[in-house]
C-alpha positions in Angstrom: -44.1 69.7 2.6 -45.3 66.3 3.1 -42.9 63.3 2.4 -43.1 61.9 -1.5 -44.6 58.0 -1.5 -41.6 56.0 -0.8 -42.8 53.9 -3.3 -41.4 56.5 -6.2 -38.2 56.9 -4.5 -36.9 53.7 -3.1 -33.9 52.0 -5.0 -34.4 48.5 -3.4 -34.5 46.0 -6.0 -38.1 44.7 -7.0 -38.4 40.4 -6.7 -38.6 40.8 -10.6 -35.2 42.6 -11.1 -33.4 40.0 -8.6 -34.4 37.1 -10.4 -33.4 38.9 -13.8 -29.8 39.1 -12.5 -29.7 35.8 -10.6 -31.4 33.8 -12.9 -28.4 32.9 -14.8 -26.7 31.5 -11.8 -29.5 29.6 -10.8 -29.7 28.0 -14.2 -25.9 26.7 -14.0 -26.3 25.5 -10.5 -29.5 23.4 -11.6 -27.7 22.2 -14.5 -24.6 21.0 -12.2 -27.1 19.3 -9.7 -28.9 17.6 -12.1 -25.8 16.2 -14.0 -24.3 15.5 -10.3 -27.6 13.2 -9.7 -27.9 11.6 -13.3 -24.0 10.5 -12.9 -24.4 8.9 -9.1 -27.8 7.4 -10.5 -26.0 6.0 -13.5 -22.7 4.8 -11.6 -24.7 3.6 -8.1 -25.6 0.2 -9.3 -21.8 -1.1 -10.3 -19.4 1.5 -9.1 -17.1 1.0 -6.2 -13.6 2.1 -7.0 -10.6 1.4 -8.4 -9.5 -2.4 -8.2 -12.8 -2.9 -6.2 -13.7 -6.7 -7.1 -17.3 -5.6 -7.2 -16.9 -2.6 -9.8 -17.6 -3.2 -13.7 -15.8 0.0 -14.3 -13.0 0.3 -16.5 -10.9 0.8 -13.4 -12.5 -1.7 -11.2 -11.4 -5.5 -11.0 -15.0 -7.7 -11.3 -13.5 -9.7 -14.3 -10.7 -11.1 -12.7 -12.7 -11.5 -9.6 -15.2 -13.7 -11.5 -12.6 -16.0 -13.1 -11.0 -16.6 -9.7 -14.3 -17.5 -8.5 -14.7 -19.8 -11.2 -11.4 -21.7 -10.2 -12.8 -22.3 -7.2 -11.1 -19.7 -5.1 -12.7 -18.2 -2.4 -12.7 -14.6 -2.2 -12.9 -12.1 0.5 -13.7 -8.6 0.4 -12.4 -6.6 3.4 -11.7 -2.6 4.3 -10.0 -2.4 7.5 -6.5 -3.9 8.9 -8.3 -6.2 11.6 -10.2 -8.2 9.2 -7.3 -8.7 6.8 -4.9 -10.1 9.5 -7.6 -12.2 11.1 -8.4 -13.5 6.9 -4.7 -14.5 6.5 -3.3 -17.7 6.7 -1.4 -20.5 5.5 -4.0 -21.3 2.4 -4.4 -17.5 1.8 -3.2 -15.1 -0.6 -3.4 -11.4 0.7 -3.8 -8.6 -1.7 -3.3 -5.2 -0.4 -4.4 -2.3 -3.4 -2.6 0.8 -2.0 -0.4 -0.1 0.6 1.0 3.2 0.7 -2.4 4.4 2.2 -1.3 2.7 5.3 -0.1 4.3 8.6 3.2 3.4 10.1 1.6 1.4 12.7 -1.0 -0.4 10.2 2.0 -1.2 8.4 3.8 -2.7 11.1 0.9 -5.1 11.9 0.1 -5.9 8.5 4.0 -7.2 8.5 3.7 -9.2 11.2 0.4 -11.0 9.9 2.6 -11.3 6.6 5.8 -13.1 8.1 3.6 -15.4 10.2 1.0 -16.4 7.8 3.2 -18.7 5.4 0.9 -17.6 2.9 1.6 -15.4 -0.1 1.1 -11.4 -0.2 0.7 -9.3 -3.3 1.6 -5.5 -3.0 0.1 -3.3 -5.5 2.3 0.0 -6.3 3.9 0.1 -3.3 6.1 2.8 -2.9 8.8 4.5 -0.8 6.2 5.3 1.9 5.8 1.4 2.7 8.4 -0.4 1.1 10.8 0.1 4.5 8.3 -2.0 6.4 6.4 -4.1 4.3 9.3 -5.1 1.9 13.0 -4.6 4.2 15.8 -4.4 1.9 13.9 -3.1 -1.6 13.7 0.6 -2.6 11.5 2.1 -5.7 13.5 4.3 -8.0 11.7 6.7 -10.5 8.4 5.4 -12.2 7.8 3.8 -15.7 5.2 4.2 -18.2 2.9 1.2 -18.6 3.9 -0.3 -21.7 3.6 -4.0 -22.9 6.8 -5.8 -21.4 8.3 -9.4 -21.8 9.3 -11.6 -18.6 12.9 -11.4 -18.5 12.9 -13.8 -15.7 12.5 -17.7 -14.6 9.5 -17.0 -12.7 6.6 -20.1 -13.7 4.3 -17.4 -13.2 5.9 -14.9 -15.6 7.6 -17.3 -18.0 3.8 -18.7 -18.8 1.7 -15.3 -19.1 4.3 -14.2 -21.4 4.2 -10.4 -22.0 1.9 -8.4 -19.6 1.2 -4.6 -19.6 3.3 -3.3 -16.6 5.0 -0.2 -15.6 4.6 2.3 -12.5 7.2 1.5 -9.4 10.3 -0.1 -10.4 12.5 -1.8 -7.4 15.9 -2.0 -6.5 17.3 -5.1 -4.0 20.2 -5.2 -2.0 23.1 -6.8 -3.4 23.0 -10.2 -2.9 19.2 -10.5 -1.9 17.5 -13.9 -3.4 14.6 -12.3 -5.4 12.8 -12.8 -9.0 13.1 -9.7 -10.8 10.5 -9.6 -14.0 9.7 -7.4 -16.8 12.3 -5.1 -16.6 12.3 -1.3 -17.5 15.7 -0.2 -17.8 17.2 -2.7 -16.1 14.9 -2.6 -13.3 11.9 -4.8 -12.3 8.4 -3.7 -12.2 7.2 -7.2 -10.6 9.6 -8.5 -8.0 8.9 -11.6 -5.9 10.8 -11.8 -2.6 10.8 -15.4 -1.1 10.2 -16.1 2.6 10.8 -19.1 5.1 8.4 -22.1 4.0 5.8 -20.9 1.7 5.8 -17.5 2.4 6.6 -15.1 -0.3 5.8 -11.5 -1.0 5.3 -10.1 -4.4 5.7 -6.4 -5.7 3.6 -5.2 -8.8 4.7 -2.0 -10.3 1.2 -1.1 -11.3 -2.1 -2.5 -11.0 -2.8 -2.8 -14.7 -3.0 -6.3 -15.3 -6.1 -6.4 -12.6 -8.3 -3.9 -14.3 -11.1 -4.4 -16.5 -10.3 -2.7 -19.3 -7.1 -4.6 -19.6 -7.4 -8.2 -18.5 -8.2 -9.5 -21.9 -5.1 -7.7 -23.4 -1.7 -10.0 -23.5 -0.7 -12.1 -21.0 -2.8 -9.8 -18.2 -5.7 -12.5 -17.2 -2.6 -15.5 -17.0 -0.3 -13.6 -14.8 -3.4 -12.1 -12.6 -4.8 -15.7 -12.0 -1.7 -17.0 -11.4 -0.5 -14.5 -8.4 -3.9 -14.3 -7.1 -5.1 -18.0 -7.3 -1.9 -20.2 -6.1 -3.7 -20.8 -2.8 -7.8 -21.4 -1.9 -8.5 -18.3 -0.2 -7.7 -14.8 -1.6 -8.1 -12.2 0.8 -9.0 -8.6 -1.3 -7.9 -6.2 0.9 -9.1 -2.3 0.1 -7.5 -0.1 2.6 -9.9 2.7 3.8 -9.2 5.7 5.4 -12.3 5.1 7.6 -10.3 2.2 9.3 -10.4 2.7 13.0 -6.9 1.6 12.9 -5.8 4.4 11.0 -5.8 6.7 13.5 -5.3 4.0 16.6 -1.7 4.6 18.6 -0.6 6.9 15.6 2.4 9.2 16.8 2.2 12.4 17.0 4.8 13.8 14.6 2.7 15.9 12.1 3.4 13.1 9.2 0.7 10.6 9.8 -2.1 12.8 9.9 -1.0 15.1 7.1 -4.2 15.6 5.2 -2.6 16.9 1.9 -0.4 13.9 1.5 -3.7 11.8 1.2 -4.9 14.2 -1.6 -4.0 12.8 -5.4 -1.4 15.7 -7.1 -3.7 15.7 -9.9 -6.7 17.1 -7.4 -4.0 19.4 -6.1 -2.8 20.8 -9.3 -6.5 21.3 -10.8 -7.6 23.1 -7.2 -4.5 25.6 -8.0 -5.8 26.0 -11.6 -9.0 26.7 -10.6 -8.1 29.3 -7.8 -5.9 31.0 -10.6 -8.9 31.0 -12.7 -11.0 32.5 -9.8 -8.6 35.4 -9.5 -8.5 36.2 -13.2 -12.1 36.0 -13.2 -12.3 38.3 -10.2 -9.8 40.9 -11.8 -11.6 41.0 -15.1 -15.5 41.6 -13.3 -13.7 43.8 -11.0 -14.3 48.0 -10.6 -11.4 49.8 -12.4 -10.1 52.6 -10.3 -10.1 56.0 -12.1 -11.8 59.3 -12.1 -15.8 59.5 -11.1 -18.3 59.3 -14.0 -21.1 60.9 -13.1 -24.5 58.7 -14.5 -28.1 59.4 -14.1 -29.9 58.4 -10.8 -32.2 55.3 -11.8 -35.0 57.2 -9.9 -35.6 61.3 -9.2 -34.8 62.3 -5.8 -35.6 65.6 -4.2 -33.0 67.8 -3.4 -34.4 68.1 0.3 -34.0 64.0 0.6 -30.6 64.3 -0.6 -29.3 67.3 2.1 -31.2 65.1 4.7 -29.4 61.9 3.5 -26.2 63.6 3.9 -26.5 65.2 7.3 -27.5 62.0 8.8 -24.4 60.7 7.8 -22.4 63.6 8.9 -24.0 62.9 12.2 -23.8 58.9 12.4 -20.2 59.9 11.7 -19.5 62.6 14.3 -18.4 64.7 11.4 -19.1 68.3 12.6 -16.0 69.6 11.2 -17.1 68.2 7.9 -20.9 69.6 7.6 -19.6 72.7 9.0 -16.9 73.1 6.2 -19.9 72.1 3.8 -21.9 74.5 5.1 -19.3 77.6 4.9 -17.9 76.5 1.7 -21.5 76.8 0.0 -22.1 80.0 1.5 -18.8 81.4 0.6 -19.9 80.4 -3.0 -23.0 82.0 -3.1 -22.3 85.1 -1.7 -19.3 86.0 -3.3 -20.8 86.7 -7.1 -23.4 89.0 -5.0 -20.3 91.0 -3.4 -18.5 91.2 -6.9 -15.6 88.5 -5.8 -14.5 86.2 -8.5 -15.8 82.6 -7.9 -12.0 81.6 -8.1 -11.3 84.0 -5.1 -14.5 82.8 -3.0 -12.9 81.4 -0.5 -9.8 83.7 0.0 -10.4 85.6 3.5 -8.2 88.7 2.3 -10.3 89.2 -1.0 -14.0 88.1 0.2 -14.3 89.5 4.2 -13.3 93.5 2.7 -15.9 93.1 0.0 -18.4 92.0 2.5 -17.7 94.9 5.0 -18.2 97.3 2.5 -21.4 95.9 1.5 -22.8 95.4 5.2 -20.9 98.5 7.1 -23.2 98.9 9.7 -22.7 95.0 10.8 -21.1 94.7 14.4 -20.6 91.0 14.2 -17.4 90.0 12.7 -17.9 87.9 9.7 -14.3 86.0 9.8 -15.5 83.2 12.6 -18.7 83.0 10.7 -16.9 82.3 7.4 -13.3 80.9 8.1 -13.9 80.0 11.8 -13.2 76.6 13.7 -15.2 73.5 13.7 -18.4 73.6 16.3 -17.7 72.0 19.5 -20.9 70.5 19.9 -24.3 69.7 17.6 -26.0 72.8 19.1 -23.3 75.0 17.7 -23.2 73.7 14.4 -27.1 74.6 14.3 -26.5 77.7 15.6 -23.6 78.0 12.8 -26.3 76.9 10.1 -28.7 79.6 11.0 -26.2 82.4 11.1 -24.6 81.4 7.7 -28.3 81.5 6.9 -28.8 84.9 7.9 -25.9 86.2 6.7 -26.5 85.4 2.9 -30.2 86.8 3.5 -28.8 90.0 4.4 -26.4 90.1 1.8 -29.0 89.8 -0.8 -31.9 91.9 0.7 -28.8 94.9 0.8 
């Protein structure tokens, strides 16, 4: 018999069906890519990041930088520790936007530059990871919300600025320490000035809000920012970067400074967790339900011979001669039982089937028990002989 055309029996998906299934996902991916490109194009001209003096974004600081320049302050933007320490001096103010991002060796180097410069250092949002090194004797308490606060101190810059928007870190100093504590939250300052030798001082800002473009025109934010950053003719604006070579140089191998998760904002971690839970729920929703098999029509017509041949190849590939022999014997017993007058439910009982077979074929010398209920064949040749013998037995029953 000639083999049917493969085009009429193939179950492979055609290109059109593949496109029909994938076009939804492709459309979503295309929309995401186009949206990302559009955002990147719109933001590439003036977006540099939070607290960046070149950024015109709401959380950028271009506005305060331009005001400082109009007052004659020379502004230098640096992104490495070497550049920051080289630019510090008695006539300079060093602004560190994210001191907690610095490693312990970087903080130690920066502390040496701070004490030796006789200038001013402004630390924005300094917390427990950096206070021990950059501001010894100062600790932080729980964060306070950013809101309008009054000076409540005698610091000249604060009293001239009046009420400002501050919050974030709250600071505690050692008993008897000399410090200007301003803009209190539950008795703890969100702005702390620590005087040093000569003209050296360190200012701790609990939050960066007075430097943001979006808040600069509110309350006395602009006044306080200009006074704190414009007290010296030169301002070094230090934006710590993870790409700074000093972040890995001489780093202690204690498993802390290289912790990648500690550098990720908590919001991203929670967002990733929520996405993982959503993906798991979607997988459970779309997964196949376990239960009884449900018959359904095949998408194409398959010849019985092809199905038999395919199953035989699977048995051969798995070396499952025992399973193949069991299928052959079961099918033969089921077909000859009605011919012998044995009920279908007793077709696989040797005590009922074999006596009926012997009565039907009394002249047969071979014992049918090993043939119908025997062990599995030892090799492929034995399996073929078994199939031939079963076929011969069934023909003999039908013609007797």
